[in-house]
N, C-alpha and C positions, 0 to 999 in steps of 0.2 A: 484597634489598629496596633500594629507592631511597634515596639519601642526601641528595639535594637537595630543598629545600622545593618548588620548582617541579615537580619530577618527581612528588612525592607528590600535588600538586594535579592534575597531568595524569592520574594514575591514577584519582583520584576522579572527575574530569569525564568521562573515557573510560567509566567504569562507568555513570555516569548516562546518557550518550548511547547506550551500547549497549542498556541496558534500555528507553529510550524508543524507539529504532529497532526493537527486537524487538516491542514492544507495537504500534506502528503497522503493522509488517509482518504480524503475526499477525491484526490487525483487518482488514487489507485481504484477506488470504487467506480468512478466514472469510466476509467479505462477498461475495467472488467465488464461493466454494463455494455459499453460500445463493442467490446470483443464478442460478447454473447449474442449480439444482434447480427453478427456477420454470418452469412449463409454460404459463402464461397470458400471452398477448402484451401485454395492456393493463397488467397488473401489472409485467411485465418492463420495459416502456417507461417507466413512472413511476419505477422504481427505478434505471434506467440512468443518469440524470443525476447522482444523488447518488453513485453508484459511480464514475463518470468523474471527478467533482470530487475525490473521495478519492484516486484514482490520480494525478491531476495534482498534487495537493498533495505526495504522497510523492515524485514525480519531481522537483518543484521543490526539495524539501529534500534531494535526493540520497539518499533512503533506498532507492529502487529506481532503476535506470537508465532514462533517458528512452526508450530503444528498447524496453525491457521494458514500460514504460507504454503506449507506442504499440501494441505487439503485443497487449497485454491488451485495450485499448479496441477495437481492430479486431475481435478475436475475439468480444467481448461484443456489439458492434453487429451482427455477422454472425448471432449467435444470435438476437437480437431480430428481425431481418429474416426469418429462416428459420422462426420460429414461426407 
């Protein structure tokens, strides 16, 4: 167990950040999974912008890597275009 006051605080803050990051990551994964299940082009096109903004926010906060965000957005746009 940590002995310093600052290290105890660091443990607490790391736990909070880890839970927050897990929540946002899981939310994004669920949104992507639901988006991939859509088979109507108009519906997919309307939901695409919200999903892209969510992915961009996570990349900006370094919850996911910027290249992963770019790859995800590219694949999602390709799916909309192929519908």
